[in-house]
N, C-alpha and C positions, 0 to 999 in steps of 0.2 A: 504495501499498500504504499508505504517510503518512497519518494525517488529523490534522489540525491543531488540530481540535474535543475531540480525546482528548489533547493534549500534557500538558494536568496531572493526567491520572490516572498513580496510580503503578503501579508492577509489577515483580516482579522476574524473572529469567530466567536459569535457572543449569542447568548442560549435567553430563554426566559421558561420559567417553569407556572404555570396557571394553576391553581385548584379550579377543580369543578366536581364539586360535590364528592363523592367520594374516588375520585381517579384526578389525575392530573393532565395537562396538555405541555411536550415538551415542545418547543421553534425554536428551529440553531438555522442563526446565520452566517454563511461563509462566504466576504466579502473580499471578491478576488480581482477591484476593479482595474487596476493595475497590470494584473496577469496577462499573460500570453494564454489564446485561447486554448490552447494542451493543456495547461493549469487545469484549468476550466472542466474540462472531460475527465482528465486523471484523476480530482480530486472527487468527482460524485458517486465514481463507484466505493471508493474508502470512505464516504458519509454512508452511504447502501450498507455498507457492512459495518462499521461501528454501530450503527443505530438500529441493525436486527439484533444484532449481540446483544446490545444494553437490552432490548426489548425484553428476550430470550430470559436474561437475568432477573430482571424483575417481573414479572409474570411467573417463571418456574424457580425460582433459587436456586438454579442450575445457568454456568455456564453456556455457551451455544460454543459447540466444538468451533476453532479455526481451522480453515482449508492449510492444506498446504502449501509454502511460497511458491512461485516457479519459476523457474531457473531459466 
């Protein structure tokens, strides 16, 4: 998920947790205003995996197995 070639690109991640009765809503914003279009494409897949893993942990109490790193 981490690409060292994009490490010099700046970005900002903010999150907001809102209580909604017995549940909550998590909103994540990843600002990539000055990053190249490739960074936006690469980071999208990373956030999908990260948030899916978090959701599984919160719902089941067990971490989701992580896929093997592609070589």
